[in-house]
C-alpha positions in Angstrom: 118.1 93.5 78.2 116.3 94.5 81.4 118.0 94.9 84.7 116.6 95.9 88.1 114.5 94.5 90.9 111.2 92.7 90.7 109.2 91.9 93.8 106.6 89.3 93.1 103.7 88.6 95.5 100.2 87.2 95.4 98.7 90.7 95.0 101.0 91.7 92.1 104.4 93.0 91.1 106.5 95.9 92.3 109.3 96.5 89.8 112.1 99.1 89.3 113.7 98.2 86.0 116.3 99.8 83.8 117.0 99.1 80.1 116.8 100.5 76.7 113.9 102.8 75.6 112.4 100.0 73.5 113.3 97.2 75.9 111.3 98.8 78.8 108.3 99.7 76.6 108.3 96.2 75.1 108.3 94.7 78.6 105.4 96.9 79.6 103.4 95.9 76.5 104.0 92.2 77.2 103.0 92.5 80.8 99.7 94.2 79.8 98.8 91.2 77.6 100.0 88.6 80.2 97.0 86.4 81.1 98.3 84.5 84.2 95.3 82.3 84.1 93.1 85.0 85.7 91.8 87.0 82.7 88.2 88.2 82.8 85.6 88.9 80.1 84.2 92.4 79.9 80.5 92.0 80.3 79.8 95.0 78.0 82.3 94.5 75.2 83.0 90.8 75.5 86.7 91.5 75.3 89.2 89.6 77.4 90.7 91.7 80.2 94.1 90.5 81.3 95.5 90.8 84.9 97.8 93.8 84.1 95.8 95.3 81.2 95.2 98.6 83.0 98.6 98.8 84.7 100.1 102.3 84.8 103.8 102.6 84.4 106.0 105.4 85.5 108.8 105.8 83.0 112.0 107.9 83.1 113.9 108.2 79.9 117.6 109.0 79.4 118.8 107.6 82.7 122.6 107.9 82.9 124.3 104.5 82.3 125.9 104.5 85.7 122.5 104.7 87.4 121.3 101.5 85.7 121.1 98.3 87.7 123.9 95.9 87.0 121.6 92.8 86.7 118.0 91.6 87.0 116.9 90.3 90.4 113.4 88.9 90.6 112.3 87.5 93.9 109.1 86.2 95.6 107.8 88.0 98.6 104.8 87.3 100.8 103.6 90.9 100.6 104.6 93.7 98.2 104.9 96.0 101.2 105.6 94.2 104.4 102.8 95.0 106.9 102.7 91.7 108.7 99.4 90.8 107.0 100.5 87.8 105.0 98.5 84.6 104.5 95.1 84.5 106.1 95.6 87.9 107.7 95.8 89.6 104.4 92.6 91.5 103.3 91.2 90.5 99.9 92.4 93.2 97.4 89.3 92.7 95.3 87.0 93.2 98.3 88.9 95.9 100.2 91.0 97.6 97.5 90.6 101.3 96.9 89.7 103.2 93.8 92.5 104.6 91.7 92.2 108.4 91.3 93.9 110.5 88.7 95.8 113.5 90.2 93.1 116.0 89.6 90.4 113.7 91.2 92.7 113.1 94.1 93.1 116.8 94.7 89.4 117.3 94.6 88.8 114.4 97.0 91.3 115.9 99.5 89.3 119.1 99.5 86.0 117.4 100.4 84.7 117.7 103.9 85.4 114.7 106.1 88.0 113.2 103.8 90.7 111.3 105.7 93.9 110.4 104.0 96.2 107.8 105.5 99.6 107.5 103.8 101.1 104.1 104.4 103.9 104.2 101.8 106.7 104.6 104.4 105.2 102.3 107.0 
């Protein structure tokens, strides 16, 4: 089974999970197909795009058993990262969200003139 921590908020999930090689990958595959009632139809292909279809996962294999979480703890939070912008103060992710960049594109963007980077991961 899976163990770890799952933070669940309106804007999505933040999970740190441990489990078997297959267990983690099966969970990732299941999440990618989860509809959640908010799937969209791709205007070009006509295919259904689920909420987490394009989610990227960071996986680490061969974690020593003593580093695994003892149990699964899922809990609801108002914000994935607490910035005090909950409820009506929260900006709409769809309207104000950024564009995901692959590492090489991120490096190129950093080198462009007038690029400003604000790192808010450790608020």
